[in-house]
PDB file of N, CA, C, O and CB in Angstrom:
ATOM      1  N   MET A   1      -1.844  12.338  -8.269  1.00  0.00           N
ATOM      2  CA  MET A   1      -1.267  12.051  -6.982  1.00  0.00           C
ATOM      3  C   MET A   1      -0.296  10.871  -7.091  1.00  0.00           C
ATOM      4  O   MET A   1       0.752  10.850  -6.446  1.00  0.00           O
ATOM      5  CB  MET A   1      -2.367  11.761  -5.958  1.00  0.00           C
ATOM      6  N   ARG A   2      -0.660   9.909  -7.907  1.00  0.00           N
ATOM      7  CA  ARG A   2       0.191   8.735  -8.076  1.00  0.00           C
ATOM      8  C   ARG A   2       1.533   9.126  -8.697  1.00  0.00           C
ATOM      9  O   ARG A   2       2.580   8.616  -8.300  1.00  0.00           O
ATOM     10  CB  ARG A   2      -0.515   7.682  -8.949  1.00  0.00           C
ATOM     11  N   GLU A   3       1.491  10.032  -9.669  1.00  0.00           N
ATOM     12  CA  GLU A   3       2.725  10.475 -10.312  1.00  0.00           C
ATOM     13  C   GLU A   3       3.633  11.191  -9.322  1.00  0.00           C
ATOM     14  O   GLU A   3       4.853  11.029  -9.352  1.00  0.00           O
ATOM     15  CB  GLU A   3       2.412  11.391 -11.493  1.00  0.00           C
ATOM     16  N   LEU A   4       3.028  11.982  -8.450  1.00  0.00           N
ATOM     17  CA  LEU A   4       3.811  12.678  -7.431  1.00  0.00           C
ATOM     18  C   LEU A   4       4.479  11.685  -6.493  1.00  0.00           C
ATOM     19  O   LEU A   4       5.663  11.818  -6.180  1.00  0.00           O
ATOM     20  CB  LEU A   4       2.925  13.641  -6.635  1.00  0.00           C
ATOM     21  N   TYR A   5       3.720  10.689  -6.044  1.00  0.00           N
ATOM     22  CA  TYR A   5       4.282   9.702  -5.125  1.00  0.00           C
ATOM     23  C   TYR A   5       5.362   8.858  -5.788  1.00  0.00           C
ATOM     24  O   TYR A   5       6.367   8.527  -5.159  1.00  0.00           O
ATOM     25  CB  TYR A   5       3.185   8.803  -4.588  1.00  0.00           C
ATOM     26  N   ASP A   6       5.159   8.510  -7.052  1.00  0.00           N
ATOM     27  CA  ASP A   6       6.158   7.708  -7.765  1.00  0.00           C
ATOM     28  C   ASP A   6       7.446   8.477  -8.019  1.00  0.00           C
ATOM     29  O   ASP A   6       8.510   7.873  -8.152  1.00  0.00           O
ATOM     30  CB  ASP A   6       5.591   7.224  -9.082  1.00  0.00           C
ATOM     31  N   SER A   7       7.363   9.804  -8.088  1.00  0.00           N
ATOM     32  CA  SER A   7       8.556  10.601  -8.360  1.00  0.00           C
ATOM     33  C   SER A   7       9.387  10.875  -7.102  1.00  0.00           C
ATOM     34  O   SER A   7      10.479  11.435  -7.195  1.00  0.00           O
ATOM     35  CB  SER A   7       8.158  11.910  -9.000  1.00  0.00           C
ATOM     36  N   LEU A   8       8.880  10.489  -5.933  1.00  0.00           N
ATOM     37  CA  LEU A   8       9.615  10.737  -4.699  1.00  0.00           C
ATOM     38  C   LEU A   8      10.754   9.744  -4.518  1.00  0.00           C
ATOM     39  O   LEU A   8      10.639   8.572  -4.876  1.00  0.00           O
ATOM     40  CB  LEU A   8       8.677  10.672  -3.506  1.00  0.00           C
ATOM     41  N   ARG A   9      11.846  10.229  -3.961  1.00  0.00           N
ATOM     42  CA  ARG A   9      12.942   9.338  -3.590  1.00  0.00           C
ATOM     43  C   ARG A   9      12.556   8.609  -2.311  1.00  0.00           C
ATOM     44  O   ARG A   9      11.642   9.054  -1.617  1.00  0.00           O
ATOM     45  CB  ARG A   9      14.279  10.127  -3.404  1.00  0.00           C
ATOM     46  N   PRO A  10      13.219   7.501  -1.973  1.00  0.00           N
ATOM     47  CA  PRO A  10      12.853   6.734  -0.775  1.00  0.00           C
ATOM     48  C   PRO A  10      12.876   7.570   0.507  1.00  0.00           C
ATOM     49  O   PRO A  10      12.013   7.410   1.371  1.00  0.00           O
ATOM     50  CB  PRO A  10      13.789   5.555  -0.620  1.00  0.00           C
ATOM     51  N   LYS A  11      13.850   8.450   0.628  1.00  0.00           N
ATOM     52  CA  LYS A  11      13.921   9.281   1.829  1.00  0.00           C
ATOM     53  C   LYS A  11      12.728  10.237   1.899  1.00  0.00           C
ATOM     54  O   LYS A  11      12.175  10.465   2.976  1.00  0.00           O
ATOM     55  CB  LYS A  11      15.242  10.075   1.857  1.00  0.00           C
ATOM     56  N   GLU A  12      12.337  10.789   0.765  1.00  0.00           N
ATOM     57  CA  GLU A  12      11.197  11.693   0.723  1.00  0.00           C
ATOM     58  C   GLU A  12       9.892  10.943   1.003  1.00  0.00           C
ATOM     59  O   GLU A  12       9.013  11.467   1.688  1.00  0.00           O
ATOM     60  CB  GLU A  12      11.126  12.394  -0.638  1.00  0.00           C
ATOM     61  N   ALA A  13       9.759   9.726   0.480  1.00  0.00           N
ATOM     62  CA  ALA A  13       8.560   8.924   0.729  1.00  0.00           C
ATOM     63  C   ALA A  13       8.452   8.568   2.209  1.00  0.00           C
ATOM     64  O   ALA A  13       7.362   8.603   2.780  1.00  0.00           O
ATOM     65  CB  ALA A  13       8.577   7.641  -0.128  1.00  0.00           C
ATOM     66  N   ARG A  14       9.573   8.227   2.826  1.00  0.00           N
ATOM     67  CA  ARG A  14       9.591   7.919   4.257  1.00  0.00           C
ATOM     68  C   ARG A  14       9.198   9.145   5.074  1.00  0.00           C
ATOM     69  O   ARG A  14       8.466   9.037   6.058  1.00  0.00           O
ATOM     70  CB  ARG A  14      10.984   7.417   4.686  1.00  0.00           C
ATOM     71  N   MET A  15       9.693  10.318   4.656  1.00  0.00           N
ATOM     72  CA  MET A  15       9.358  11.556   5.345  1.00  0.00           C
ATOM     73  C   MET A  15       7.866  11.863   5.199  1.00  0.00           C
ATOM     74  O   MET A  15       7.239  12.347   6.142  1.00  0.00           O
ATOM     75  CB  MET A  15      10.202  12.719   4.799  1.00  0.00           C
ATOM     76  N   LEU A  16       7.296  11.587   4.028  1.00  0.00           N
ATOM     77  CA  LEU A  16       5.869  11.797   3.813  1.00  0.00           C
ATOM     78  C   LEU A  16       5.041  10.882   4.716  1.00  0.00           C
ATOM     79  O   LEU A  16       4.048  11.322   5.295  1.00  0.00           O
ATOM     80  CB  LEU A  16       5.510  11.557   2.341  1.00  0.00           C
ATOM     81  N   HIS A  17       5.437   9.626   4.840  1.00  0.00           N
ATOM     82  CA  HIS A  17       4.713   8.682   5.700  1.00  0.00           C
ATOM     83  C   HIS A  17       4.763   9.129   7.156  1.00  0.00           C
ATOM     84  O   HIS A  17       3.738   9.133   7.838  1.00  0.00           O
ATOM     85  CB  HIS A  17       5.300   7.266   5.562  1.00  0.00           C
ATOM     86  N   TRP A  18       5.939   9.501   7.633  1.00  0.00           N
ATOM     87  CA  TRP A  18       6.067   9.910   9.034  1.00  0.00           C
ATOM     88  C   TRP A  18       5.328  11.218   9.314  1.00  0.00           C
ATOM     89  O   TRP A  18       4.769  11.392  10.397  1.00  0.00           O
ATOM     90  CB  TRP A  18       7.541  10.060   9.406  1.00  0.00           C
ATOM     91  N   SER A  19       5.321  12.130   8.355  1.00  0.00           N
ATOM     92  CA  SER A  19       4.590  13.376   8.570  1.00  0.00           C
ATOM     93  C   SER A  19       3.086  13.123   8.592  1.00  0.00           C
ATOM     94  O   SER A  19       2.367  13.778   9.346  1.00  0.00           O
ATOM     95  CB  SER A  19       4.940  14.400   7.480  1.00  0.00           C
ATOM     96  N   ALA A  20       2.601  12.192   7.784  1.00  0.00           N
ATOM     97  CA  ALA A  20       1.182  11.840   7.819  1.00  0.00           C
ATOM     98  C   ALA A  20       0.824  11.185   9.154  1.00  0.00           C
ATOM     99  O   ALA A  20      -0.244  11.455   9.703  1.00  0.00           O
ATOM    100  CB  ALA A  20       0.830  10.898   6.649  1.00  0.00           C
ATOM    101  N   ALA A  21       1.696  10.336   9.676  1.00  0.00           N
ATOM    102  CA  ALA A  21       1.448   9.716  10.977  1.00  0.00           C
ATOM    103  C   ALA A  21       1.471  10.759  12.091  1.00  0.00           C
ATOM    104  O   ALA A  21       0.655  10.702  13.011  1.00  0.00           O
ATOM    105  CB  ALA A  21       2.489   8.621  11.256  1.00  0.00           C
ATOM    106  N   ALA A  22       2.392  11.704  12.013  1.00  0.00           N
ATOM    107  CA  ALA A  22       2.456  12.762  13.028  1.00  0.00           C
ATOM    108  C   ALA A  22       1.220  13.650  12.961  1.00  0.00           C
ATOM    109  O   ALA A  22       0.700  14.068  13.995  1.00  0.00           O
ATOM    110  CB  ALA A  22       3.728  13.612  12.845  1.00  0.00           C
ATOM    111  N   LEU A  23       0.751  13.938  11.763  1.00  0.00           N
ATOM    112  CA  LEU A  23      -0.455  14.742  11.610  1.00  0.00           C
ATOM    113  C   LEU A  23      -1.670  14.011  12.182  1.00  0.00           C
ATOM    114  O   LEU A  23      -2.502  14.622  12.853  1.00  0.00           O
ATOM    115  CB  LEU A  23      -0.686  15.084  10.131  1.00  0.00           C
ATOM    116  N   ALA A  24      -1.775  12.720  11.923  1.00  0.00           N
ATOM    117  CA  ALA A  24      -2.889  11.939  12.461  1.00  0.00           C
ATOM    118  C   ALA A  24      -2.846  11.910  13.991  1.00  0.00           C
ATOM    119  O   ALA A  24      -3.880  12.047  14.644  1.00  0.00           O
ATOM    120  CB  ALA A  24      -2.859  10.505  11.902  1.00  0.00           C
ATOM    121  N   ALA A  25      -1.658  11.733  14.558  1.00  0.00           N
ATOM    122  CA  ALA A  25      -1.532  11.724  16.015  1.00  0.00           C
ATOM    123  C   ALA A  25      -1.865  13.093  16.609  1.00  0.00           C
ATOM    124  O   ALA A  25      -2.537  13.175  17.637  1.00  0.00           O
ATOM    125  CB  ALA A  25      -0.113  11.306  16.423  1.00  0.00           C
ATOM    126  N   ALA A  26      -1.405  14.156  15.975  1.00  0.00           N
ATOM    127  CA  ALA A  26      -1.708  15.505  16.472  1.00  0.00           C
ATOM    128  C   ALA A  26      -3.195  15.800  16.385  1.00  0.00           C
ATOM    129  O   ALA A  26      -3.762  16.393  17.302  1.00  0.00           O
ATOM    130  CB  ALA A  26      -0.923  16.559  15.683  1.00  0.00           C
ATOM    131  N   LEU A  27      -3.826  15.397  15.308  1.00  0.00           N
ATOM    132  CA  LEU A  27      -5.263  15.606  15.164  1.00  0.00           C
ATOM    133  C   LEU A  27      -6.029  14.804  16.205  1.00  0.00           C
ATOM    134  O   LEU A  27      -6.983  15.303  16.803  1.00  0.00           O
ATOM    135  CB  LEU A  27      -5.725  15.224  13.756  1.00  0.00           C
ATOM    136  N   TRP A  28      -5.614  13.564  16.420  1.00  0.00           N
ATOM    137  CA  TRP A  28      -6.276  12.708  17.402  1.00  0.00           C
ATOM    138  C   TRP A  28      -6.169  13.303  18.800  1.00  0.00           C
ATOM    139  O   TRP A  28      -7.160  13.360  19.528  1.00  0.00           O
ATOM    140  CB  TRP A  28      -5.671  11.298  17.379  1.00  0.00           C
ATOM    141  N   PHE A  29      -4.974  13.748  19.180  1.00  0.00           N
ATOM    142  CA  PHE A  29      -4.806  14.329  20.508  1.00  0.00           C
ATOM    143  C   PHE A  29      -5.508  15.679  20.647  1.00  0.00           C
ATOM    144  O   PHE A  29      -5.991  16.007  21.731  1.00  0.00           O
ATOM    145  CB  PHE A  29      -3.333  14.486  20.818  1.00  0.00           C
ATOM    146  N   SER A  30      -5.575  16.463  19.578  1.00  0.00           N
ATOM    147  CA  SER A  30      -6.279  17.745  19.677  1.00  0.00           C
ATOM    148  C   SER A  30      -7.782  17.530  19.844  1.00  0.00           C
ATOM    149  O   SER A  30      -8.439  18.276  20.571  1.00  0.00           O
ATOM    150  CB  SER A  30      -6.004  18.606  18.431  1.00  0.00           C
ATOM    151  N   ILE A  31      -8.323  16.520  19.178  1.00  0.00           N
ATOM    152  CA  ILE A  31      -9.737  16.191  19.386  1.00  0.00           C
ATOM    153  C   ILE A  31      -9.938  15.640  20.782  1.00  0.00           C
ATOM    154  O   ILE A  31     -10.924  15.974  21.440  1.00  0.00           O
ATOM    155  CB  ILE A  31     -10.229  15.175  18.333  1.00  0.00           C
ATOM    156  N   ALA A  32      -9.027  14.808  21.247  1.00  0.00           N
ATOM    157  CA  ALA A  32      -9.147  14.215  22.576  1.00  0.00           C
ATOM    158  C   ALA A  32      -8.966  15.258  23.675  1.00  0.00           C
ATOM    159  O   ALA A  32      -9.454  15.064  24.788  1.00  0.00           O
ATOM    160  CB  ALA A  32      -8.126  13.098  22.746  1.00  0.00           C
ATOM    161  N   TRP A  33      -8.286  16.343  23.389  1.00  0.00           N
ATOM    162  CA  TRP A  33      -8.124  17.400  24.376  1.00  0.00           C
ATOM    163  C   TRP A  33      -9.475  18.023  24.700  1.00  0.00           C
ATOM    164  O   TRP A  33      -9.759  18.357  25.850  1.00  0.00           O
ATOM    165  CB  TRP A  33      -7.143  18.470  23.871  1.00  0.00           C
ATOM    166  N   ARG A  34     -10.296  18.173  23.677  1.00  0.00           N
ATOM    167  CA  ARG A  34     -11.624  18.768  23.843  1.00  0.00           C
ATOM    168  C   ARG A  34     -12.613  17.755  24.405  1.00  0.00           C
ATOM    169  O   ARG A  34     -13.419  18.089  25.273  1.00  0.00           O
ATOM    170  CB  ARG A  34     -12.136  19.314  22.506  1.00  0.00           C
ATOM    171  N   ASN A  35     -12.557  16.525  23.918  1.00  0.00           N
ATOM    172  CA  ASN A  35     -13.490  15.486  24.326  1.00  0.00           C
ATOM    173  C   ASN A  35     -12.699  14.187  24.498  1.00  0.00           C
ATOM    174  O   ASN A  35     -12.121  13.705  23.524  1.00  0.00           O
ATOM    175  CB  ASN A  35     -14.652  15.317  23.280  1.00  0.00           C
ATOM    176  N   PRO A  36     -12.653  13.606  25.689  1.00  0.00           N
ATOM    177  CA  PRO A  36     -11.801  12.429  25.909  1.00  0.00           C
ATOM    178  C   PRO A  36     -12.320  11.129  25.293  1.00  0.00           C
ATOM    179  O   PRO A  36     -11.590  10.138  25.285  1.00  0.00           O
ATOM    180  CB  PRO A  36     -11.625  12.223  27.368  1.00  0.00           C
ATOM    181  N   TRP A  37     -13.538  11.094  24.783  1.00  0.00           N
ATOM    182  CA  TRP A  37     -14.059   9.853  24.224  1.00  0.00           C
ATOM    183  C   TRP A  37     -13.252   9.334  23.040  1.00  0.00           C
ATOM    184  O   TRP A  37     -13.024   8.126  22.973  1.00  0.00           O
ATOM    185  CB  TRP A  37     -15.478  10.051  23.805  1.00  0.00           C
ATOM    186  N   PRO A  38     -12.807  10.164  22.105  1.00  0.00           N
ATOM    187  CA  PRO A  38     -12.000   9.610  20.998  1.00  0.00           C
ATOM    188  C   PRO A  38     -10.702   8.951  21.473  1.00  0.00           C
ATOM    189  O   PRO A  38     -10.201   8.020  20.843  1.00  0.00           O
ATOM    190  CB  PRO A  38     -11.666  10.712  20.002  1.00  0.00           C
ATOM    191  N   LEU A  39     -10.167   9.446  22.588  1.00  0.00           N
ATOM    192  CA  LEU A  39      -8.953   8.845  23.128  1.00  0.00           C
ATOM    193  C   LEU A  39      -9.182   7.388  23.505  1.00  0.00           C
ATOM    194  O   LEU A  39      -8.265   6.570  23.429  1.00  0.00           O
ATOM    195  CB  LEU A  39      -8.467   9.631  24.343  1.00  0.00           C
ATOM    196  N   LEU A  40     -10.394   7.069  23.907  1.00  0.00           N
ATOM    197  CA  LEU A  40     -10.732   5.697  24.276  1.00  0.00           C
ATOM    198  C   LEU A  40     -11.352   4.913  23.120  1.00  0.00           C
ATOM    199  O   LEU A  40     -11.052   3.735  22.928  1.00  0.00           O
ATOM    200  CB  LEU A  40     -11.680   5.702  25.452  1.00  0.00           C
ATOM    201  N   LEU A  41     -12.213   5.570  22.361  1.00  0.00           N
ATOM    202  CA  LEU A  41     -12.970   4.842  21.348  1.00  0.00           C
ATOM    203  C   LEU A  41     -12.156   4.450  20.127  1.00  0.00           C
ATOM    204  O   LEU A  41     -12.341   3.355  19.596  1.00  0.00           O
ATOM    205  CB  LEU A  41     -14.128   5.659  20.915  1.00  0.00           C
ATOM    206  N   VAL A  42     -11.269   5.307  19.673  1.00  0.00           N
ATOM    207  CA  VAL A  42     -10.507   4.996  18.461  1.00  0.00           C
ATOM    208  C   VAL A  42      -9.655   3.734  18.631  1.00  0.00           C
ATOM    209  O   VAL A  42      -9.697   2.865  17.760  1.00  0.00           O
ATOM    210  CB  VAL A  42      -9.612   6.179  18.086  1.00  0.00           C
ATOM    211  N   PRO A  43      -8.882   3.595  19.717  1.00  0.00           N
ATOM    212  CA  PRO A  43      -8.129   2.343  19.874  1.00  0.00           C
ATOM    213  C   PRO A  43      -9.021   1.121  20.083  1.00  0.00           C
ATOM    214  O   PRO A  43      -8.683   0.024  19.640  1.00  0.00           O
ATOM    215  CB  PRO A  43      -7.179   2.466  21.037  1.00  0.00           C
ATOM    216  N   MET A  44     -10.154   1.306  20.755  1.00  0.00           N
ATOM    217  CA  MET A  44     -11.060   0.176  20.963  1.00  0.00           C
ATOM    218  C   MET A  44     -11.677  -0.287  19.653  1.00  0.00           C
ATOM    219  O   MET A  44     -11.781  -1.489  19.412  1.00  0.00           O
ATOM    220  CB  MET A  44     -12.159   0.550  21.952  1.00  0.00           C
ATOM    221  N   ILE A  45     -12.090   0.651  18.802  1.00  0.00           N
ATOM    222  CA  ILE A  45     -12.659   0.295  17.510  1.00  0.00           C
ATOM    223  C   ILE A  45     -11.592  -0.344  16.623  1.00  0.00           C
ATOM    224  O   ILE A  45     -11.851  -1.357  15.972  1.00  0.00           O
ATOM    225  CB  ILE A  45     -13.261   1.537  16.822  1.00  0.00           C
ATOM    226  N   GLY A  46     -10.402   0.240  16.594  1.00  0.00           N
ATOM    227  CA  GLY A  46      -9.318  -0.331  15.796  1.00  0.00           C
ATOM    228  C   GLY A  46      -8.907  -1.707  16.276  1.00  0.00           C
ATOM    229  O   GLY A  46      -8.664  -2.601  15.464  1.00  0.00           O
ATOM    230  N   GLY A  47      -8.826  -1.889  17.582  1.00  0.00           N
ATOM    231  CA  GLY A  47      -8.465  -3.193  18.131  1.00  0.00           C
ATOM    232  C   GLY A  47      -9.518  -4.248  17.856  1.00  0.00           C
ATOM    233  O   GLY A  47      -9.184  -5.384  17.519  1.00  0.00           O
ATOM    234  N   SER A  48     -10.789  -3.888  17.994  1.00  0.00           N
ATOM    235  CA  SER A  48     -11.843  -4.858  17.709  1.00  0.00           C
ATOM    236  C   SER A  48     -11.868  -5.219  16.227  1.00  0.00           C
ATOM    237  O   SER A  48     -12.103  -6.375  15.878  1.00  0.00           O
ATOM    238  CB  SER A  48     -13.205  -4.309  18.141  1.00  0.00           C
ATOM    239  N   PHE A  49     -11.629  -4.239  15.351  1.00  0.00           N
ATOM    240  CA  PHE A  49     -11.562  -4.533  13.919  1.00  0.00           C
ATOM    241  C   PHE A  49     -10.395  -5.468  13.619  1.00  0.00           C
ATOM    242  O   PHE A  49     -10.538  -6.404  12.833  1.00  0.00           O
ATOM    243  CB  PHE A  49     -11.426  -3.234  13.105  1.00  0.00           C
ATOM    244  N   ALA A  50      -9.239  -5.220  14.242  1.00  0.00           N
ATOM    245  CA  ALA A  50      -8.071  -6.080  14.020  1.00  0.00           C
ATOM    246  C   ALA A  50      -8.353  -7.503  14.504  1.00  0.00           C
ATOM    247  O   ALA A  50      -7.967  -8.469  13.847  1.00  0.00           O
ATOM    248  CB  ALA A  50      -6.829  -5.507  14.740  1.00  0.00           C
ATOM    249  N   LEU A  51      -9.022  -7.633  15.649  1.00  0.00           N
ATOM    250  CA  LEU A  51      -9.360  -8.967  16.156  1.00  0.00           C
ATOM    251  C   LEU A  51     -10.341  -9.686  15.238  1.00  0.00           C
ATOM    252  O   LEU A  51     -10.212 -10.889  15.011  1.00  0.00           O
ATOM    253  CB  LEU A  51      -9.947  -8.865  17.561  1.00  0.00           C
ATOM    254  N   LEU A  52     -11.320  -8.957  14.711  1.00  0.00           N
ATOM    255  CA  LEU A  52     -12.269  -9.582  13.794  1.00  0.00           C
ATOM    256  C   LEU A  52     -11.592 -10.036  12.505  1.00  0.00           C
ATOM    257  O   LEU A  52     -11.889 -11.119  12.002  1.00  0.00           O
ATOM    258  CB  LEU A  52     -13.401  -8.616  13.472  1.00  0.00           C
ATOM    259  N   VAL A  53     -10.702  -9.237  11.974  1.00  0.00           N
ATOM    260  CA  VAL A  53      -9.983  -9.625  10.762  1.00  0.00           C
ATOM    261  C   VAL A  53      -9.093 -10.832  11.042  1.00  0.00           C
ATOM    262  O   VAL A  53      -9.014 -11.750  10.226  1.00  0.00           O
ATOM    263  CB  VAL A  53      -9.141  -8.448  10.227  1.00  0.00           C
ATOM    264  N   ARG A  54      -8.428 -10.831  12.183  1.00  0.00           N
ATOM    265  CA  ARG A  54      -7.554 -11.962  12.536  1.00  0.00           C
ATOM    266  C   ARG A  54      -8.358 -13.247  12.698  1.00  0.00           C
ATOM    267  O   ARG A  54      -7.939 -14.311  12.243  1.00  0.00           O
ATOM    268  CB  ARG A  54      -6.781 -11.662  13.833  1.00  0.00           C
ATOM    269  N   ARG A  55      -9.525 -13.140  13.354  1.00  0.00           N
ATOM    270  CA  ARG A  55     -10.365 -14.319  13.544  1.00  0.00           C
ATOM    271  C   ARG A  55     -10.891 -14.823  12.206  1.00  0.00           C
ATOM    272  O   ARG A  55     -10.944 -16.030  11.969  1.00  0.00           O
ATOM    273  CB  ARG A  55     -11.533 -14.003  14.491  1.00  0.00           C
ATOM    274  N   ASN A  56     -11.280 -13.899  11.334  1.00  0.00           N
ATOM    275  CA  ASN A  56     -11.790 -14.292  10.027  1.00  0.00           C
ATOM    276  C   ASN A  56     -10.702 -14.982   9.210  1.00  0.00           C
ATOM    277  O   ASN A  56     -10.975 -15.974   8.535  1.00  0.00           O
ATOM    278  CB  ASN A  56     -12.329 -13.071   9.272  1.00  0.00           C
ATOM    279  N   ARG A  57      -9.494 -14.482   9.262  1.00  0.00           N
ATOM    280  CA  ARG A  57      -8.398 -15.117   8.521  1.00  0.00           C
ATOM    281  C   ARG A  57      -8.043 -16.472   9.092  1.00  0.00           C
ATOM    282  O   ARG A  57      -7.646 -17.371   8.351  1.00  0.00           O
ATOM    283  CB  ARG A  57      -7.171 -14.227   8.527  1.00  0.00           C
ATOM    284  N   ARG A  58      -8.180 -16.634  10.402  1.00  0.00           N
ATOM    285  CA  ARG A  58      -7.873 -17.919  11.017  1.00  0.00           C
ATOM    286  C   ARG A  58      -8.943 -18.949  10.665  1.00  0.00           C
ATOM    287  O   ARG A  58      -8.625 -20.116  10.436  1.00  0.00           O
ATOM    288  CB  ARG A  58      -7.753 -17.770  12.543  1.00  0.00           C
ATOM    289  N   LEU A  59     -10.220 -18.528  10.618  1.00  0.00           N
ATOM    290  CA  LEU A  59     -11.294 -19.461  10.317  1.00  0.00           C
ATOM    291  C   LEU A  59     -11.371 -19.811   8.836  1.00  0.00           C
ATOM    292  O   LEU A  59     -11.706 -20.941   8.482  1.00  0.00           O
ATOM    293  CB  LEU A  59     -12.607 -18.888  10.769  1.00  0.00           C
ATOM    294  N   ASP A  60     -11.063 -18.852   7.972  1.00  0.00           N
ATOM    295  CA  ASP A  60     -11.157 -19.053   6.530  1.00  0.00           C
ATOM    296  C   ASP A  60      -9.972 -18.359   5.865  1.00  0.00           C
ATOM    297  O   ASP A  60     -10.133 -17.275   5.303  1.00  0.00           O
ATOM    298  CB  ASP A  60     -12.512 -18.513   5.971  1.00  0.00           C
ATOM    299  N   PRO A  61      -8.774 -18.971   5.919  1.00  0.00           N
ATOM    300  CA  PRO A  61      -7.564 -18.271   5.490  1.00  0.00           C
ATOM    301  C   PRO A  61      -7.515 -17.922   4.000  1.00  0.00           C
ATOM    302  O   PRO A  61      -6.908 -16.915   3.633  1.00  0.00           O
ATOM    303  CB  PRO A  61      -6.383 -19.100   5.826  1.00  0.00           C
ATOM    304  N   LEU A  62      -8.129 -18.717   3.145  1.00  0.00           N
ATOM    305  CA  LEU A  62      -8.045 -18.448   1.722  1.00  0.00           C
ATOM    306  C   LEU A  62      -9.232 -17.647   1.210  1.00  0.00           C
ATOM    307  O   LEU A  62      -9.261 -17.275   0.037  1.00  0.00           O
ATOM    308  CB  LEU A  62      -7.939 -19.738   0.964  1.00  0.00           C
ATOM    309  N   GLY A  63     -10.206 -17.376   2.060  1.00  0.00           N
ATOM    310  CA  GLY A  63     -11.355 -16.608   1.639  1.00  0.00           C
ATOM    311  C   GLY A  63     -12.400 -17.424   0.897  1.00  0.00           C
ATOM    312  O   GLY A  63     -13.312 -16.857   0.296  1.00  0.00           O
ATOM    313  N   HIS A  64     -12.280 -18.755   0.929  1.00  0.00           N
ATOM    314  CA  HIS A  64     -13.258 -19.616   0.273  1.00  0.00           C
ATOM    315  C   HIS A  64     -14.296 -20.017   1.295  1.00  0.00           C
ATOM    316  O   HIS A  64     -13.987 -20.674   2.288  1.00  0.00           O
ATOM    317  CB  HIS A  64     -12.586 -20.866  -0.359  1.00  0.00           C
ATOM    318  N   GLY A  65     -15.505 -19.626   1.051  1.00  0.00           N
ATOM    319  CA  GLY A  65     -16.595 -19.975   1.948  1.00  0.00           C
ATOM    320  C   GLY A  65     -17.247 -21.278   1.521  1.00  0.00           C
ATOM    321  O   GLY A  65     -16.761 -21.957   0.617  1.00  0.00           O
ATOM    322  N   ASP A  66     -18.336 -21.620   2.167  1.00  0.00           N
ATOM    323  CA  ASP A  66     -19.076 -22.825   1.838  1.00  0.00           C
ATOM    324  C   ASP A  66     -19.787 -22.717   0.489  1.00  0.00           C
ATOM    325  O   ASP A  66     -20.171 -23.735  -0.087  1.00  0.00           O
ATOM    326  CB  ASP A  66     -20.080 -23.122   2.928  1.00  0.00           C
ATOM    327  N   ALA A  67     -19.964 -21.513  -0.015  1.00  0.00           N
ATOM    328  CA  ALA A  67     -20.640 -21.333  -1.298  1.00  0.00           C
ATOM    329  C   ALA A  67     -19.841 -21.940  -2.449  1.00  0.00           C
ATOM    330  O   ALA A  67     -20.432 -22.336  -3.454  1.00  0.00           O
ATOM    331  CB  ALA A  67     -20.881 -19.852  -1.561  1.00  0.00           C
ATOM    332  N   ASP A  68     -18.545 -22.024  -2.335  1.00  0.00           N
ATOM    333  CA  ASP A  68     -17.711 -22.601  -3.394  1.00  0.00           C
ATOM    334  C   ASP A  68     -17.710 -24.128  -3.373  1.00  0.00           C
ATOM    335  O   ASP A  68     -17.295 -24.754  -4.348  1.00  0.00           O
ATOM    336  CB  ASP A  68     -16.288 -22.092  -3.266  1.00  0.00           C
ATOM    337  N   ASP A  69     -18.165 -24.734  -2.283  1.00  0.00           N
ATOM    338  CA  ASP A  69     -18.108 -26.192  -2.169  1.00  0.00           C
ATOM    339  C   ASP A  69     -19.084 -26.884  -3.111  1.00  0.00           C
ATOM    340  O   ASP A  69     -18.824 -28.012  -3.529  1.00  0.00           O
ATOM    341  CB  ASP A  69     -18.395 -26.613  -0.743  1.00  0.00           C
ATOM    342  N   ASP A  70     -20.199 -26.245  -3.458  1.00  0.00           N
ATOM    343  CA  ASP A  70     -21.173 -26.909  -4.312  1.00  0.00           C
ATOM    344  C   ASP A  70     -20.758 -26.942  -5.790  1.00  0.00           C
ATOM    345  O   ASP A  70     -21.420 -27.590  -6.600  1.00  0.00           O
ATOM    346  CB  ASP A  70     -22.506 -26.224  -4.178  1.00  0.00           C
ATOM    347  N   LEU A  71     -19.682 -26.257  -6.141  1.00  0.00           N
ATOM    348  CA  LEU A  71     -19.211 -26.263  -7.523  1.00  0.00           C
ATOM    349  C   LEU A  71     -18.418 -27.516  -7.860  1.00  0.00           C
ATOM    350  O   LEU A  71     -18.228 -27.814  -9.039  1.00  0.00           O
ATOM    351  CB  LEU A  71     -18.365 -25.044  -7.784  1.00  0.00           C
ATOM    352  N   PHE A  72     -17.952 -28.252  -6.872  1.00  0.00           N
ATOM    353  CA  PHE A  72     -17.102 -29.411  -7.117  1.00  0.00           C
ATOM    354  C   PHE A  72     -17.902 -30.652  -7.271  1.00  0.00           C
ATOM    355  O   PHE A  72     -17.340 -31.726  -7.484  1.00  0.00           O
ATOM    356  CB  PHE A  72     -16.114 -29.588  -6.019  1.00  0.00           C
TER     357      PHE A  72
END
């Protein structure tokens, strides 16, 4: 798969990315057509994950916890 992706020209790689995004959106809406919960839950889960990652990076930007302090 890596060889295939590396052999793509920039325009083809961009087209692959956009087609994958369109497929994900179509799948999401087709599932939401049958059951509206994914329409609400997927953005809420993604947003909460993004907020948790942002908060974690703000509190500990370099990824060094208190466990590394005893080595000094």
